C-alpha positions as a Markdown table, in Angstrom:
| # | Residue | x | y | z |
|---|---|---|---|---|
| 1 | Met | 112.3 | 10.9 | 208.6 |
| 2 | Glu | 114.8 | 9.9 | 211.2 |
| 3 | Glu | 114.0 | 8.8 | 214.7 |
| 4 | Lys | 114.3 | 11.7 | 217.1 |
| 5 | Lys | 113.6 | 12.3 | 220.8 |
| 6 | Glu | 109.9 | 13.2 | 221.1 |
| 7 | Cys | 109.2 | 16.5 | 222.8 |
| 8 | Cys | 107.0 | 19.5 | 222.6 |
| 9 | Val | 108.7 | 22.8 | 222.5 |
| 10 | His | 106.9 | 26.1 | 221.7 |
| 11 | Glu | 103.9 | 24.4 | 220.2 |
| 12 | Asn | 106.0 | 22.1 | 218.0 |
| 13 | Lys | 106.2 | 18.4 | 218.2 |
| 14 | Val | 109.0 | 16.1 | 216.9 |
| 15 | Arg | 107.3 | 12.8 | 216.2 |
| 16 | Ser | 108.9 | 9.4 | 215.6 |
| 17 | Glu | 108.6 | 8.0 | 212.1 |
| 18 | Lys | 106.1 | 5.4 | 213.3 |
| 19 | Glu | 103.9 | 7.9 | 215.0 |
| 20 | Tyr | 104.1 | 10.2 | 211.9 |
| 21 | Lys | 103.2 | 7.5 | 209.5 |
| 22 | Asp | 100.3 | 6.2 | 211.7 |
| 23 | Leu | 98.8 | 9.7 | 211.9 |
| 24 | Ile | 99.2 | 10.4 | 208.2 |
| 25 | Asn | 97.7 | 7.0 | 207.3 |
| 26 | Arg | 94.7 | 7.7 | 209.5 |
| 27 | Leu | 94.2 | 11.1 | 207.9 |
| 28 | Asn | 94.5 | 9.7 | 204.4 |
| 29 | Arg | 91.8 | 7.2 | 205.2 |
| 30 | Ile | 89.5 | 9.9 | 206.6 |
| 31 | Glu | 90.2 | 12.1 | 203.6 |
| 32 | Gly | 89.2 | 9.1 | 201.3 |
| 33 | Gln | 86.0 | 8.7 | 203.3 |
| 34 | Val | 85.1 | 12.4 | 202.9 |
| 35 | Arg | 85.7 | 12.1 | 199.2 |
| 36 | Gly | 83.4 | 9.1 | 199.1 |
| 37 | Val | 80.6 | 11.0 | 200.8 |
| 38 | Arg | 81.1 | 13.9 | 198.4 |
| 39 | Lys | 80.6 | 11.4 | 195.5 |
| 40 | Met | 77.5 | 10.0 | 197.2 |
| 41 | Val | 76.0 | 13.5 | 197.4 |
| 42 | Glu | 77.0 | 14.2 | 193.8 |
| 43 | Asn | 75.4 | 10.9 | 192.7 |
| 44 | Ser | 72.2 | 11.7 | 194.7 |
| 45 | Ala | 72.7 | 8.8 | 197.1 |
| 46 | Tyr | 69.9 | 8.0 | 199.6 |
| 47 | Cys | 70.2 | 10.2 | 202.7 |
| 48 | Pro | 70.5 | 7.4 | 205.3 |
| 49 | Glu | 73.4 | 5.9 | 203.4 |
| 50 | Ile | 75.2 | 9.2 | 203.5 |
| 51 | Leu | 74.5 | 9.7 | 207.2 |
| 52 | Ile | 75.9 | 6.3 | 208.0 |
| 53 | Gln | 79.1 | 7.2 | 206.1 |
| 54 | Val | 79.3 | 10.6 | 207.9 |
| 55 | Ser | 78.9 | 8.7 | 211.2 |
| 56 | Ala | 81.9 | 6.5 | 210.2 |
| 57 | Ile | 83.9 | 9.6 | 209.4 |
| 58 | Asn | 83.1 | 11.1 | 212.8 |
| 59 | Ala | 84.2 | 7.8 | 214.5 |
| 60 | Ala | 87.4 | 7.9 | 212.6 |
| 61 | Leu | 88.1 | 11.5 | 213.6 |
| 62 | Asn | 87.4 | 10.6 | 217.2 |
| 63 | Ser | 89.8 | 7.7 | 217.0 |
| 64 | Phe | 92.4 | 10.0 | 215.5 |
| 65 | Asn | 91.9 | 12.4 | 218.4 |
| 66 | Lys | 92.3 | 9.6 | 221.0 |
| 67 | Val | 95.5 | 8.4 | 219.5 |
| 68 | Leu | 96.9 | 11.9 | 219.2 |
| 69 | Leu | 95.9 | 12.9 | 222.7 |
| 70 | Ser | 97.3 | 9.7 | 224.2 |
| 71 | Asn | 100.6 | 10.2 | 222.4 |
| 72 | His | 100.6 | 13.9 | 223.7 |
| 73 | Ile | 100.0 | 12.9 | 227.3 |
| 74 | Arg | 102.6 | 10.1 | 227.2 |
| 75 | Thr | 105.3 | 12.3 | 225.7 |
| 76 | Cys | 104.9 | 16.0 | 226.0 |
| 77 | Val | 102.8 | 16.3 | 229.1 |
| 78 | Ala | 104.7 | 13.6 | 231.0 |
| 79 | Glu | 108.1 | 15.1 | 230.1 |
| 80 | Asp | 107.0 | 18.7 | 231.0 |
| 81 | Ile | 105.6 | 17.5 | 234.4 |
| 82 | Arg | 108.9 | 15.7 | 235.1 |
| 83 | Glu | 110.7 | 18.9 | 234.2 |
| 84 | Gly | 108.5 | 21.0 | 236.5 |
| 85 | Arg | 106.5 | 22.8 | 233.8 |
| 86 | Asp | 103.1 | 22.6 | 235.5 |
| 87 | Glu | 101.6 | 25.1 | 233.0 |
| 88 | Thr | 101.3 | 22.1 | 230.7 |
| 89 | Ile | 98.6 | 20.7 | 232.9 |
| 90 | Asp | 96.6 | 23.9 | 232.4 |
| 91 | Glu | 97.1 | 23.6 | 228.7 |
| 92 | Leu | 95.9 | 20.0 | 228.8 |
| 93 | Val | 92.8 | 20.9 | 230.8 |
| 94 | Arg | 91.9 | 23.7 | 228.3 |
| 95 | Thr | 92.4 | 21.2 | 225.4 |
| 96 | Leu | 90.2 | 18.6 | 227.0 |
| 97 | Gln | 87.5 | 21.2 | 227.7 |
| 98 | Lys | 87.5 | 22.2 | 224.0 |
| 99 | Leu | 87.3 | 18.5 | 222.9 |
| 100 | Met | 84.4 | 17.9 | 225.2 |
| 101 | Lys | 82.1 | 20.7 | 223.8 |
């Protein structure tokens, strides 16, 4: 994937190769954790051990969200504000409200 100017247009995002790889790597690790929990359930693992692993998955997903949100604010939101597209602020507020449920 070649390096392109990052921007958000019509709900699409062009990501740098580094950002793309980082996000995919995080998701792959989370996917592996979920598969591990499934195996624990299939193998009748002790409930507290499963709960601890699920907690780790939740923390990994929260970390993924923080990275993605930070990248979004630094690129899409900042660029849109500089270009006078204030509706992006409303979109960001709605997104944050959904994340904080």
